All heavy atoms as TSV, in Angstrom:
chain	resi	resn	atom	element	x	y	z
A	1	MET	N	N	-8.083	-12.460	-3.703
A	1	MET	CA	C	-8.972	-13.475	-4.388
A	1	MET	C	C	-9.334	-14.666	-3.544
A	1	MET	O	O	-10.504	-15.100	-3.595
A	1	MET	CB	C	-8.288	-13.854	-5.697
A	1	MET	CG	C	-8.206	-12.775	-6.829
A	1	MET	SD	S	-9.803	-12.023	-7.259
A	1	MET	CE	C	-10.807	-13.437	-7.732
A	2	PRO	N	N	-8.509	-15.117	-2.679
A	2	PRO	CA	C	-8.884	-16.178	-1.883
A	2	PRO	C	C	-10.145	-16.038	-1.068
A	2	PRO	O	O	-11.043	-16.833	-0.954
A	2	PRO	CB	C	-7.644	-16.565	-0.940
A	2	PRO	CG	C	-6.515	-15.937	-1.797
A	2	PRO	CD	C	-6.998	-14.758	-2.430
A	3	PHE	N	N	-10.184	-14.800	-0.513
A	3	PHE	CA	C	-11.437	-14.505	0.245
A	3	PHE	C	C	-12.640	-14.395	-0.562
A	3	PHE	O	O	-13.708	-14.462	-0.098
A	3	PHE	CB	C	-11.094	-13.280	1.105
A	3	PHE	CG	C	-9.966	-13.428	2.161
A	3	PHE	CD1	C	-8.835	-13.075	1.936
A	3	PHE	CD2	C	-10.385	-14.135	3.291
A	3	PHE	CE1	C	-7.767	-13.256	2.886
A	3	PHE	CE2	C	-9.304	-14.315	4.372
A	3	PHE	CZ	C	-8.037	-13.942	4.013
A	4	ALA	N	N	-12.479	-13.891	-1.854
A	4	ALA	CA	C	-13.567	-13.674	-2.683
A	4	ALA	C	C	-14.149	-14.971	-3.131
A	4	ALA	O	O	-15.482	-15.143	-3.381
A	4	ALA	CB	C	-13.227	-12.810	-3.889
A	5	VAL	N	N	-13.359	-16.066	-3.379
A	5	VAL	CA	C	-13.814	-17.288	-3.818
A	5	VAL	C	C	-14.260	-18.263	-2.723
A	5	VAL	O	O	-14.866	-19.271	-2.846
A	5	VAL	CB	C	-12.912	-18.014	-4.746
A	5	VAL	CG1	C	-12.641	-17.066	-5.985
A	5	VAL	CG2	C	-11.561	-18.391	-4.136
A	6	ALA	N	N	-13.858	-17.998	-1.371
A	6	ALA	CA	C	-14.089	-18.889	-0.363
A	6	ALA	C	C	-15.635	-19.003	-0.164
A	6	ALA	O	O	-16.432	-18.135	-0.302
A	6	ALA	CB	C	-13.469	-18.323	0.931
A	7	GLY	N	N	-16.014	-20.404	0.026
A	7	GLY	CA	C	-17.416	-20.540	0.177
A	7	GLY	C	C	-18.159	-20.629	-1.076
A	7	GLY	O	O	-19.574	-20.639	-0.966
A	8	THR	N	N	-17.624	-20.455	-2.164
A	8	THR	CA	C	-18.371	-20.496	-3.472
A	8	THR	C	C	-17.880	-21.552	-4.331
A	8	THR	O	O	-16.933	-22.366	-3.972
A	8	THR	CB	C	-18.116	-19.150	-4.192
A	8	THR	OG1	O	-16.828	-19.140	-4.773
A	8	THR	CG2	C	-18.347	-17.924	-3.303
A	9	ASP	N	N	-18.468	-21.744	-5.535
A	9	ASP	CA	C	-18.005	-22.664	-6.539
A	9	ASP	C	C	-17.124	-22.092	-7.564
A	9	ASP	O	O	-16.740	-22.592	-8.619
A	9	ASP	CB	C	-19.059	-23.465	-7.237
A	9	ASP	CG	C	-20.056	-22.488	-7.924
A	9	ASP	OD1	O	-19.886	-21.218	-7.786
A	9	ASP	OD2	O	-20.921	-23.047	-8.674
A	10	LEU	N	N	-16.545	-20.922	-7.095
A	10	LEU	CA	C	-15.665	-20.212	-8.113
A	10	LEU	C	C	-14.174	-20.578	-7.919
A	10	LEU	O	O	-13.834	-21.133	-6.958
A	10	LEU	CB	C	-15.724	-18.694	-7.854
A	10	LEU	CG	C	-17.126	-18.077	-7.920
A	10	LEU	CD1	C	-17.083	-16.567	-7.490
A	10	LEU	CD2	C	-17.518	-18.093	-9.425
A	11	VAL	N	N	-13.329	-20.288	-8.979
A	11	VAL	CA	C	-11.982	-20.583	-8.850
A	11	VAL	C	C	-11.181	-19.311	-9.228
A	11	VAL	O	O	-11.821	-18.397	-9.949
A	11	VAL	CB	C	-11.481	-21.757	-9.811
A	11	VAL	CG1	C	-12.226	-23.075	-9.368
A	11	VAL	CG2	C	-11.830	-21.324	-11.280
A	12	ALA	N	N	-9.905	-19.250	-8.883
A	12	ALA	CA	C	-9.136	-18.089	-9.209
A	12	ALA	C	C	-7.780	-18.578	-9.573
A	12	ALA	O	O	-7.252	-19.561	-8.936
A	12	ALA	CB	C	-9.083	-17.003	-8.133
A	13	THR	N	N	-7.125	-17.985	-10.546
A	13	THR	CA	C	-5.792	-18.186	-10.958
A	13	THR	C	C	-4.946	-17.087	-10.469
A	13	THR	O	O	-5.172	-15.916	-10.837
A	13	THR	CB	C	-5.542	-18.452	-12.441
A	13	THR	OG1	O	-6.477	-19.446	-12.835
A	13	THR	CG2	C	-4.149	-18.773	-12.736
A	14	MET	N	N	-3.987	-17.261	-9.655
A	14	MET	CA	C	-3.077	-16.201	-9.094
A	14	MET	C	C	-1.740	-16.750	-8.845
A	14	MET	O	O	-1.463	-17.874	-8.935
A	14	MET	CB	C	-3.734	-15.707	-7.826
A	14	MET	CG	C	-3.913	-16.626	-6.734
A	14	MET	SD	S	-4.959	-16.102	-5.308
A	14	MET	CE	C	-4.089	-14.557	-4.967
A	15	ALA	N	N	-0.824	-15.757	-8.552
A	15	ALA	CA	C	0.545	-16.201	-8.221
A	15	ALA	C	C	0.527	-17.112	-6.937
A	15	ALA	O	O	-0.163	-16.851	-5.959
A	15	ALA	CB	C	1.327	-14.898	-7.923
A	16	GLU	N	N	1.443	-18.167	-7.040
A	16	GLU	CA	C	1.389	-19.101	-6.043
A	16	GLU	C	C	1.826	-18.554	-4.749
A	16	GLU	O	O	1.339	-18.910	-3.694
A	16	GLU	CB	C	2.322	-20.269	-6.363
A	16	GLU	CG	C	2.337	-21.422	-5.391
A	16	GLU	CD	C	3.216	-22.550	-5.833
A	16	GLU	OE1	O	3.942	-22.402	-6.873
A	16	GLU	OE2	O	3.324	-23.486	-5.091
A	17	ARG	N	N	2.780	-17.663	-4.691
A	17	ARG	CA	C	3.313	-17.076	-3.501
A	17	ARG	C	C	2.196	-16.301	-2.817
A	17	ARG	O	O	2.055	-16.404	-1.496
A	17	ARG	CB	C	4.487	-16.110	-3.819
A	17	ARG	CG	C	5.076	-15.540	-2.583
A	17	ARG	CD	C	6.311	-14.758	-3.027
A	17	ARG	NE	N	6.041	-13.735	-3.959
A	17	ARG	CZ	C	6.968	-13.135	-4.721
A	17	ARG	NH1	N	8.185	-13.543	-4.694
A	17	ARG	NH2	N	6.652	-12.271	-5.669
A	18	VAL	N	N	1.354	-15.692	-3.470
A	18	VAL	CA	C	0.324	-15.045	-2.845
A	18	VAL	C	C	-0.824	-15.990	-2.290
A	18	VAL	O	O	-1.321	-15.789	-1.190
A	18	VAL	CB	C	-0.315	-13.887	-3.776
A	18	VAL	CG1	C	-1.626	-13.324	-3.284
A	18	VAL	CG2	C	0.660	-12.892	-4.154
A	19	ALA	N	N	-1.081	-16.926	-3.104
A	19	ALA	CA	C	-2.033	-17.846	-2.772
A	19	ALA	C	C	-1.749	-18.604	-1.522
A	19	ALA	O	O	-2.555	-18.729	-0.639
A	19	ALA	CB	C	-2.286	-18.947	-3.903
A	20	ARG	N	N	-0.446	-18.973	-1.425
A	20	ARG	CA	C	-0.010	-19.730	-0.204
A	20	ARG	C	C	-0.137	-18.832	1.007
A	20	ARG	O	O	-0.345	-19.419	2.056
A	20	ARG	CB	C	1.478	-20.269	-0.340
A	20	ARG	CG	C	1.474	-21.370	-1.414
A	20	ARG	CD	C	2.815	-22.190	-1.271
A	20	ARG	NE	N	2.784	-23.192	-2.217
A	20	ARG	CZ	C	2.090	-24.278	-2.273
A	20	ARG	NH1	N	1.220	-24.567	-1.214
A	20	ARG	NH2	N	2.211	-25.179	-3.176
A	21	ARG	N	N	0.129	-17.666	0.860
A	21	ARG	CA	C	0.014	-16.704	2.050
A	21	ARG	C	C	-1.365	-16.590	2.535
A	21	ARG	O	O	-1.518	-16.509	3.796
A	21	ARG	CB	C	0.578	-15.350	1.695
A	21	ARG	CG	C	0.516	-14.370	2.840
A	21	ARG	CD	C	1.247	-13.203	2.597
A	21	ARG	NE	N	2.734	-13.483	2.419
A	21	ARG	CZ	C	3.659	-12.739	2.686
A	21	ARG	NH1	N	3.421	-11.543	3.137
A	21	ARG	NH2	N	5.005	-13.160	2.552
A	22	PHE	N	N	-2.455	-16.685	1.753
A	22	PHE	CA	C	-3.841	-16.418	2.293
A	22	PHE	C	C	-4.580	-17.613	2.278
A	22	PHE	O	O	-5.735	-17.615	2.801
A	22	PHE	CB	C	-4.445	-15.395	1.426
A	22	PHE	CG	C	-3.774	-14.019	1.577
A	22	PHE	CD1	C	-2.844	-13.486	0.584
A	22	PHE	CD2	C	-3.945	-13.280	2.691
A	22	PHE	CE1	C	-2.330	-12.315	0.705
A	22	PHE	CE2	C	-3.427	-11.990	2.834
A	22	PHE	CZ	C	-2.595	-11.522	1.806
A	23	ALA	N	N	-4.259	-18.702	1.711
A	23	ALA	CA	C	-5.183	-19.856	1.515
A	23	ALA	C	C	-5.612	-20.475	2.827
A	23	ALA	O	O	-6.929	-20.684	2.975
A	23	ALA	CB	C	-4.297	-21.042	0.844
A	24	THR	N	N	-4.800	-20.617	3.855
A	24	THR	CA	C	-5.250	-21.107	5.097
A	24	THR	C	C	-6.284	-20.191	5.722
A	24	THR	O	O	-7.371	-20.584	6.317
A	24	THR	CB	C	-4.108	-21.377	6.060
A	24	THR	OG1	O	-3.221	-22.216	5.489
A	24	THR	CG2	C	-4.581	-21.960	7.435
A	25	ALA	N	N	-5.939	-18.871	5.773
A	25	ALA	CA	C	-6.861	-17.909	6.344
A	25	ALA	C	C	-8.243	-17.796	5.789
A	25	ALA	O	O	-9.247	-17.643	6.400
A	25	ALA	CB	C	-6.128	-16.596	6.465
A	26	ALA	N	N	-8.267	-17.957	4.477
A	26	ALA	CA	C	-9.399	-17.898	3.623
A	26	ALA	C	C	-10.179	-19.255	3.533
A	26	ALA	O	O	-11.400	-19.372	3.212
A	26	ALA	CB	C	-9.121	-17.426	2.187
A	27	GLY	N	N	-9.474	-20.304	4.026
A	27	GLY	CA	C	-10.157	-21.591	4.008
A	27	GLY	C	C	-10.278	-22.284	2.657
A	27	GLY	O	O	-11.311	-22.811	2.211
A	28	VAL	N	N	-9.298	-21.899	1.720
A	28	VAL	CA	C	-9.437	-22.412	0.259
A	28	VAL	C	C	-8.267	-23.359	0.033
A	28	VAL	O	O	-7.258	-23.390	0.775
A	28	VAL	CB	C	-9.413	-21.348	-0.728
A	28	VAL	CG1	C	-10.558	-20.435	-0.568
A	28	VAL	CG2	C	-8.188	-20.447	-0.637
A	29	SER	N	N	-8.524	-24.205	-0.929
A	29	SER	CA	C	-7.371	-25.090	-1.355
A	29	SER	C	C	-6.604	-24.613	-2.621
A	29	SER	O	O	-7.145	-23.801	-3.357
A	29	SER	CB	C	-8.010	-26.382	-1.788
A	29	SER	OG	O	-8.658	-27.028	-0.722
A	30	ILE	N	N	-5.330	-24.978	-2.582
A	30	ILE	CA	C	-4.498	-24.612	-3.706
A	30	ILE	C	C	-4.306	-25.783	-4.626
A	30	ILE	O	O	-3.949	-26.969	-4.067
A	30	ILE	CB	C	-3.186	-24.108	-3.318
A	30	ILE	CG1	C	-3.305	-22.801	-2.411
A	30	ILE	CG2	C	-2.198	-23.888	-4.479
A	30	ILE	CD1	C	-1.959	-22.358	-1.832
A	31	VAL	N	N	-4.752	-25.695	-5.826
A	31	VAL	CA	C	-4.512	-26.751	-6.926
A	31	VAL	C	C	-3.634	-26.318	-7.992
A	31	VAL	O	O	-3.979	-25.191	-8.538
A	31	VAL	CB	C	-5.921	-27.238	-7.343
A	31	VAL	CG1	C	-5.790	-28.337	-8.323
A	31	VAL	CG2	C	-6.750	-27.631	-6.115
A	32	PRO	N	N	-2.499	-26.999	-8.401
A	32	PRO	CA	C	-1.712	-26.613	-9.416
A	32	PRO	C	C	-2.435	-26.515	-10.697
A	32	PRO	O	O	-3.404	-27.324	-11.001
A	32	PRO	CB	C	-0.662	-27.700	-9.548
A	32	PRO	CG	C	-0.703	-28.412	-8.191
A	32	PRO	CD	C	-2.151	-28.333	-7.671
A	33	VAL	N	N	-2.030	-25.519	-11.458
A	33	VAL	CA	C	-2.684	-25.400	-12.863
A	33	VAL	C	C	-2.143	-26.484	-13.743
A	33	VAL	O	O	-0.876	-26.821	-13.654
A	33	VAL	CB	C	-2.291	-23.969	-13.454
A	33	VAL	CG1	C	-2.783	-23.827	-14.908
A	33	VAL	CG2	C	-2.802	-22.881	-12.637
A	34	PRO	N	N	-2.947	-27.300	-14.441
A	34	PRO	CA	C	-2.465	-28.366	-15.197
A	34	PRO	C	C	-1.540	-28.074	-16.483
A	34	PRO	O	O	-1.674	-28.907	-17.433
A	34	PRO	CB	C	-3.768	-29.171	-15.526
A	34	PRO	CG	C	-4.728	-28.074	-15.568
A	34	PRO	CD	C	-4.403	-26.963	-14.593
A	35	TYR	N	N	-1.089	-26.910	-16.637
A	35	TYR	CA	C	-0.344	-26.596	-17.754
A	35	TYR	C	C	0.717	-25.548	-17.334
A	35	TYR	O	O	0.543	-24.969	-16.357
A	35	TYR	CB	C	-1.125	-26.027	-18.958
A	35	TYR	CG	C	-2.067	-24.889	-18.505
A	35	TYR	CD1	C	-1.631	-23.637	-18.538
A	35	TYR	CD2	C	-3.458	-25.137	-18.117
A	35	TYR	CE1	C	-2.469	-22.551	-18.150
A	35	TYR	CE2	C	-4.196	-24.095	-17.699
A	35	TYR	CZ	C	-3.786	-22.850	-17.711
A	35	TYR	OH	O	-4.628	-21.784	-17.353
A	36	ASP	N	N	1.757	-25.258	-18.095
A	36	ASP	CA	C	2.803	-24.386	-17.799
A	36	ASP	C	C	2.148	-22.915	-17.988
A	36	ASP	O	O	1.516	-22.629	-19.055
A	36	ASP	CB	C	3.951	-24.557	-18.770
A	36	ASP	CG	C	4.794	-25.796	-18.444
A	36	ASP	OD1	O	4.714	-26.307	-17.183
A	36	ASP	OD2	O	5.499	-26.291	-19.313
A	37	VAL	N	N	2.621	-22.095	-17.037
A	37	VAL	CA	C	2.227	-20.695	-17.120
A	37	VAL	C	C	3.445	-19.899	-17.326
A	37	VAL	O	O	4.423	-20.040	-16.433
A	37	VAL	CB	C	1.455	-20.218	-15.761
A	37	VAL	CG1	C	1.069	-18.791	-15.813
A	37	VAL	CG2	C	0.177	-21.115	-15.637
A	38	GLU	N	N	3.431	-19.022	-18.248
A	38	GLU	CA	C	4.538	-18.126	-18.576
A	38	GLU	C	C	4.679	-17.063	-17.501
A	38	GLU	O	O	3.646	-16.748	-16.895
A	38	GLU	CB	C	4.437	-17.447	-19.977
A	38	GLU	CG	C	4.524	-18.477	-21.134
A	38	GLU	CD	C	4.446	-17.726	-22.456
A	38	GLU	OE1	O	4.806	-16.486	-22.509
A	38	GLU	OE2	O	3.875	-18.327	-23.371
A	39	ALA	N	N	5.909	-16.573	-17.235
A	39	ALA	CA	C	6.243	-15.541	-16.308
A	39	ALA	C	C	5.324	-14.307	-16.707
A	39	ALA	O	O	4.934	-13.988	-17.908
A	39	ALA	CB	C	7.654	-15.171	-16.398
A	40	PHE	N	N	5.039	-13.473	-15.713
A	40	PHE	CA	C	4.152	-12.321	-16.037
A	40	PHE	C	C	4.684	-11.227	-15.122
A	40	PHE	O	O	5.411	-11.333	-14.177
A	40	PHE	CB	C	2.680	-12.567	-15.708
A	40	PHE	CG	C	2.396	-13.023	-14.288
A	40	PHE	CD1	C	2.180	-11.977	-13.295
A	40	PHE	CD2	C	2.472	-14.330	-14.003
A	40	PHE	CE1	C	1.932	-12.456	-11.942
A	40	PHE	CE2	C	2.250	-14.792	-12.697
A	40	PHE	CZ	C	1.954	-13.821	-11.689
A	41	THR	N	N	4.299	-10.019	-15.514
A	41	THR	CA	C	4.660	-8.729	-14.833
A	41	THR	C	C	3.430	-8.221	-14.024
A	41	THR	O	O	2.331	-8.490	-14.411
A	41	THR	CB	C	5.221	-7.662	-15.710
A	41	THR	OG1	O	4.294	-7.266	-16.630
A	41	THR	CG2	C	6.497	-8.100	-16.479
A	42	ILE	N	N	3.725	-7.456	-13.025
A	42	ILE	CA	C	2.701	-6.774	-12.277
A	42	ILE	C	C	2.934	-5.323	-12.438
A	42	ILE	O	O	4.074	-4.798	-12.126
A	42	ILE	CB	C	2.635	-7.141	-10.803
A	42	ILE	CG1	C	2.430	-8.738	-10.724
A	42	ILE	CG2	C	1.778	-6.398	-10.054
A	42	ILE	CD1	C	2.583	-9.344	-9.291
A	43	ASP	N	N	2.079	-4.521	-12.771
A	43	ASP	CA	C	2.105	-3.110	-12.974
A	43	ASP	C	C	1.360	-2.370	-11.793
A	43	ASP	O	O	0.378	-2.874	-11.347
A	43	ASP	CB	C	1.526	-2.644	-14.349
A	43	ASP	CG	C	2.286	-3.288	-15.441
A	43	ASP	OD1	O	3.593	-3.194	-15.420
A	43	ASP	OD2	O	1.669	-3.690	-16.378
A	44	LEU	N	N	2.000	-1.217	-11.406
A	44	LEU	CA	C	1.331	-0.381	-10.381
A	44	LEU	C	C	0.865	0.820	-11.142
A	44	LEU	O	O	1.555	1.627	-11.747
A	44	LEU	CB	C	2.451	0.081	-9.384
A	44	LEU	CG	C	1.920	1.060	-8.396
A	44	LEU	CD1	C	0.771	0.589	-7.507
A	44	LEU	CD2	C	3.133	1.453	-7.412
A	45	LEU	N	N	-0.388	1.022	-11.151
A	45	LEU	CA	C	-1.030	2.219	-11.851
A	45	LEU	C	C	-1.656	3.190	-10.680
A	45	LEU	O	O	-2.113	2.677	-9.644
A	45	LEU	CB	C	-2.204	1.702	-12.725
A	45	LEU	CG	C	-1.871	0.722	-13.853
A	45	LEU	CD1	C	-3.110	0.302	-14.485
A	45	LEU	CD2	C	-0.903	1.285	-14.778
A	46	HIS	N	N	-1.473	4.347	-10.971
A	46	HIS	CA	C	-2.019	5.321	-9.986
A	46	HIS	C	C	-2.510	6.602	-10.797
A	46	HIS	O	O	-2.073	6.909	-11.876
A	46	HIS	CB	C	-0.873	5.688	-8.983
A	46	HIS	CG	C	0.291	6.154	-9.554
A	46	HIS	ND1	N	0.500	7.549	-10.034
A	46	HIS	CD2	C	1.534	5.599	-9.916
A	46	HIS	CE1	C	1.784	7.707	-10.501
A	46	HIS	NE2	N	2.284	6.571	-10.471
A	47	ALA	N	N	-3.279	7.404	-10.089
A	47	ALA	CA	C	-3.817	8.557	-10.651
A	47	ALA	C	C	-2.673	9.649	-10.651
A	47	ALA	O	O	-1.760	9.594	-9.885
A	47	ALA	CB	C	-4.846	9.132	-9.849
A	48	ARG	N	N	-2.843	10.657	-11.619
A	48	ARG	CA	C	-1.812	11.581	-11.654
A	48	ARG	C	C	-1.718	12.420	-10.317
A	48	ARG	O	O	-0.677	13.010	-10.077
A	48	ARG	CB	C	-2.238	12.601	-12.788
A	48	ARG	CG	C	-2.005	12.106	-14.061
A	48	ARG	CD	C	-2.285	12.995	-15.247
A	48	ARG	NE	N	-2.227	12.293	-16.447
A	48	ARG	CZ	C	-2.803	12.642	-17.624
A	48	ARG	NH1	N	-3.502	13.849	-17.612
A	48	ARG	NH2	N	-2.701	12.061	-18.745
A	49	ARG	N	N	-2.710	12.510	-9.555
A	49	ARG	CA	C	-2.601	13.275	-8.340
A	49	ARG	C	C	-1.760	12.693	-7.349
A	49	ARG	O	O	-1.321	13.335	-6.315
A	49	ARG	CB	C	-4.050	13.604	-7.809
A	49	ARG	CG	C	-4.673	12.248	-7.328
A	49	ARG	CD	C	-6.101	12.671	-6.527
A	49	ARG	NE	N	-6.649	11.460	-6.049
A	49	ARG	CZ	C	-7.542	10.590	-6.749
A	49	ARG	NH1	N	-7.796	10.962	-7.916
A	49	ARG	NH2	N	-8.005	9.614	-6.134
A	50	ALA	N	N	-1.427	11.400	-7.525
A	50	ALA	CA	C	-0.499	10.693	-6.610
A	50	ALA	C	C	0.788	11.324	-6.581
A	50	ALA	O	O	1.533	11.285	-5.504
A	50	ALA	CB	C	-0.377	9.256	-7.000
A	51	VAL	N	N	1.247	11.982	-7.603
A	51	VAL	CA	C	2.605	12.590	-7.613
A	51	VAL	C	C	2.588	13.716	-6.722
A	51	VAL	O	O	3.597	14.019	-6.116
A	51	VAL	CB	C	2.903	13.151	-9.123
A	51	VAL	CG1	C	4.156	13.850	-9.149
A	51	VAL	CG2	C	2.964	11.913	-9.923
A	52	ALA	N	N	1.456	14.502	-6.490
A	52	ALA	CA	C	1.391	15.567	-5.601
A	52	ALA	C	C	1.027	15.258	-4.221
A	52	ALA	O	O	1.174	16.060	-3.176
A	52	ALA	CB	C	0.471	16.658	-6.209
A	53	ASP	N	N	0.485	14.112	-3.903
A	53	ASP	CA	C	0.022	13.655	-2.611
A	53	ASP	C	C	1.142	12.896	-1.887
A	53	ASP	O	O	1.482	11.859	-2.268
A	53	ASP	CB	C	-1.204	12.829	-2.768
A	53	ASP	CG	C	-1.825	12.399	-1.404
A	53	ASP	OD1	O	-1.107	12.307	-0.393
A	53	ASP	OD2	O	-3.072	12.247	-1.457
A	54	PRO	N	N	1.649	13.438	-0.778
A	54	PRO	CA	C	2.803	12.893	-0.034
A	54	PRO	C	C	2.530	11.465	0.379
A	54	PRO	O	O	3.302	10.538	0.348
A	54	PRO	CB	C	3.116	13.755	1.093
A	54	PRO	CG	C	2.415	15.175	0.772
A	54	PRO	CD	C	1.287	14.762	-0.175
A	55	ALA	N	N	1.320	11.248	0.863
A	55	ALA	CA	C	0.891	9.920	1.290
A	55	ALA	C	C	0.886	8.815	0.242
A	55	ALA	O	O	1.416	7.777	0.417
A	55	ALA	CB	C	-0.463	9.949	2.063
A	56	LEU	N	N	0.281	9.260	-0.907
A	56	LEU	CA	C	0.221	8.309	-2.098
A	56	LEU	C	C	1.633	8.153	-2.595
A	56	LEU	O	O	2.040	6.991	-2.993
A	56	LEU	CB	C	-0.737	8.872	-3.101
A	56	LEU	CG	C	-2.094	8.832	-2.808
A	56	LEU	CD1	C	-2.975	9.487	-3.884
A	56	LEU	CD2	C	-2.589	7.372	-2.686
A	57	ARG	N	N	2.364	9.159	-2.629
A	57	ARG	CA	C	3.739	9.083	-3.146
A	57	ARG	C	C	4.598	8.201	-2.267
A	57	ARG	O	O	5.307	7.320	-2.841
A	57	ARG	CB	C	4.425	10.400	-3.149
A	57	ARG	CG	C	5.842	10.559	-3.788
A	57	ARG	CD	C	5.642	10.520	-5.255
A	57	ARG	NE	N	6.460	9.343	-5.829
A	57	ARG	CZ	C	6.182	8.716	-6.846
A	57	ARG	NH1	N	5.162	9.062	-7.684
A	57	ARG	NH2	N	6.881	7.694	-7.238
A	58	TRP	N	N	4.488	8.224	-0.936
A	58	TRP	CA	C	5.158	7.319	-0.058
A	58	TRP	C	C	4.707	5.941	-0.341
A	58	TRP	O	O	5.600	5.012	-0.325
A	58	TRP	CB	C	4.815	7.692	1.388
A	58	TRP	CG	C	5.223	6.679	2.419
A	58	TRP	CD1	C	6.492	6.551	2.944
A	58	TRP	CD2	C	4.440	5.652	2.934
A	58	TRP	NE1	N	6.492	5.437	3.783
A	58	TRP	CE2	C	5.211	4.960	3.763
A	58	TRP	CE3	C	3.111	5.266	2.742
A	58	TRP	CZ2	C	4.675	3.778	4.507
A	58	TRP	CZ3	C	2.636	4.105	3.453
A	58	TRP	CH2	C	3.477	3.396	4.161
A	59	PHE	N	N	3.383	5.705	-0.452
A	59	PHE	CA	C	2.920	4.323	-0.673
A	59	PHE	C	C	3.553	3.738	-2.047
A	59	PHE	O	O	3.965	2.596	-1.940
A	59	PHE	CB	C	1.417	4.216	-0.698
A	59	PHE	CG	C	0.875	2.895	-0.951
A	59	PHE	CD1	C	0.887	1.962	0.070
A	59	PHE	CD2	C	0.241	2.534	-2.108
A	59	PHE	CE1	C	0.516	0.656	-0.205
A	59	PHE	CE2	C	-0.112	1.256	-2.360
A	59	PHE	CZ	C	-0.024	0.292	-1.343
A	60	ILE	N	N	3.582	4.494	-3.068
A	60	ILE	CA	C	4.012	4.071	-4.390
A	60	ILE	C	C	5.520	3.718	-4.272
A	60	ILE	O	O	5.970	2.672	-4.760
A	60	ILE	CB	C	3.815	5.121	-5.458
A	60	ILE	CG1	C	2.393	5.254	-5.700
A	60	ILE	CG2	C	4.568	4.851	-6.655
A	60	ILE	CD1	C	1.866	6.450	-6.493
A	61	GLU	N	N	6.225	4.555	-3.611
A	61	GLU	CA	C	7.637	4.358	-3.371
A	61	GLU	C	C	7.882	3.021	-2.494
A	61	GLU	O	O	8.823	2.264	-2.760
A	61	GLU	CB	C	8.312	5.461	-2.833
A	61	GLU	CG	C	8.464	6.633	-3.710
A	61	GLU	CD	C	8.998	7.937	-3.038
A	61	GLU	OE1	O	9.293	7.987	-1.957
A	61	GLU	OE2	O	8.964	8.989	-3.819
A	62	LEU	N	N	7.073	2.866	-1.551
A	62	LEU	CA	C	7.190	1.654	-0.645
A	62	LEU	C	C	6.985	0.427	-1.461
A	62	LEU	O	O	7.666	-0.534	-1.351
A	62	LEU	CB	C	6.155	1.698	0.585
A	62	LEU	CG	C	6.067	0.479	1.370
A	62	LEU	CD1	C	7.397	0.314	2.165
A	62	LEU	CD2	C	4.969	0.644	2.329
A	63	VAL	N	N	5.825	0.361	-2.242
A	63	VAL	CA	C	5.571	-0.794	-3.072
A	63	VAL	C	C	6.628	-1.012	-4.063
A	63	VAL	O	O	7.115	-2.127	-4.241
A	63	VAL	CB	C	4.227	-0.552	-3.862
A	63	VAL	CG1	C	4.076	-1.627	-4.935
A	63	VAL	CG2	C	3.088	-0.482	-2.905
A	64	ASN	N	N	7.256	0.034	-4.763
A	64	ASN	CA	C	8.404	-0.101	-5.608
A	64	ASN	C	C	9.552	-0.759	-4.866
A	64	ASN	O	O	10.212	-1.637	-5.372
A	64	ASN	CB	C	8.704	1.188	-6.341
A	64	ASN	CG	C	7.724	1.499	-7.423
A	64	ASN	OD1	O	7.217	0.699	-8.044
A	64	ASN	ND2	N	7.611	2.814	-7.558
A	65	ARG	N	N	9.983	-0.271	-3.709
A	65	ARG	CA	C	11.125	-0.686	-2.897
A	65	ARG	C	C	10.837	-2.124	-2.564
A	65	ARG	O	O	11.793	-2.954	-2.668
A	65	ARG	CB	C	11.257	0.182	-1.770
A	65	ARG	CG	C	12.600	-0.135	-1.041
A	65	ARG	CD	C	12.916	0.892	0.110
A	65	ARG	NE	N	11.824	1.109	1.041
A	65	ARG	CZ	C	11.046	2.295	1.100
A	65	ARG	NH1	N	11.241	3.259	0.311
A	65	ARG	NH2	N	10.230	2.373	2.069
A	66	VAL	N	N	9.740	-2.533	-2.019
A	66	VAL	CA	C	9.431	-3.994	-1.645
A	66	VAL	C	C	9.442	-4.903	-2.829
A	66	VAL	O	O	10.060	-5.999	-2.838
A	66	VAL	CB	C	8.054	-4.043	-0.988
A	66	VAL	CG1	C	7.689	-5.553	-0.750
A	66	VAL	CG2	C	8.154	-3.307	0.447
A	67	CYS	N	N	8.953	-4.443	-3.932
A	67	CYS	CA	C	8.977	-5.329	-5.145
A	67	CYS	C	C	10.408	-5.546	-5.696
A	67	CYS	O	O	10.575	-6.634	-6.274
A	67	CYS	CB	C	8.132	-4.727	-6.249
A	67	CYS	SG	S	6.321	-4.829	-5.872
A	68	LYS	N	N	11.317	-4.714	-5.481
A	68	LYS	CA	C	12.615	-4.815	-5.983
A	68	LYS	C	C	13.351	-5.855	-5.249
A	68	LYS	O	O	14.345	-6.383	-5.656
A	68	LYS	CB	C	13.300	-3.485	-5.948
A	68	LYS	CG	C	12.966	-2.474	-7.054
A	68	LYS	CD	C	13.627	-1.269	-6.942
A	68	LYS	CE	C	13.123	-0.339	-7.971
A	68	LYS	NZ	N	13.758	1.066	-7.838
A	69	GLU	N	N	12.855	-6.172	-3.998
A	69	GLU	CA	C	13.540	-7.084	-3.112
A	69	GLU	C	C	13.291	-8.548	-3.718
A	69	GLU	O	O	13.974	-9.480	-3.259
A	69	GLU	CB	C	13.053	-7.147	-1.761
A	69	GLU	CG	C	13.391	-5.809	-0.958
A	69	GLU	CD	C	12.876	-5.510	0.387
A	69	GLU	OE1	O	12.248	-6.526	0.866
A	69	GLU	OE2	O	12.965	-4.505	0.849
A	70	PHE	N	N	12.203	-8.824	-4.472
A	70	PHE	CA	C	11.896	-10.076	-5.018
A	70	PHE	C	C	12.595	-10.378	-6.320
A	70	PHE	O	O	12.703	-10.236	-7.226
A	70	PHE	CB	C	10.476	-10.295	-5.118
A	70	PHE	CG	C	9.754	-10.421	-3.731
A	70	PHE	CD1	C	9.153	-9.265	-3.234
A	70	PHE	CD2	C	9.850	-11.530	-2.914
A	70	PHE	CE1	C	8.590	-9.192	-2.052
A	70	PHE	CE2	C	9.286	-11.485	-1.703
A	70	PHE	CZ	C	8.579	-10.374	-1.262
């Protein structure tokens, strides 16, 4: 999202950790939301064929493993 809104009059709401990682590279500013935001979950969706594709299966397992570290 930071790259999508860079150089426009658009805004995006996103996880602070992700925003901080890309803000400088995208040349955008981070401004706190003026209200409390409840915790949220992130889901990984994939096509049924991913189960049979070794590359997609590897990627899904990698994402799951990395997410468990947080």
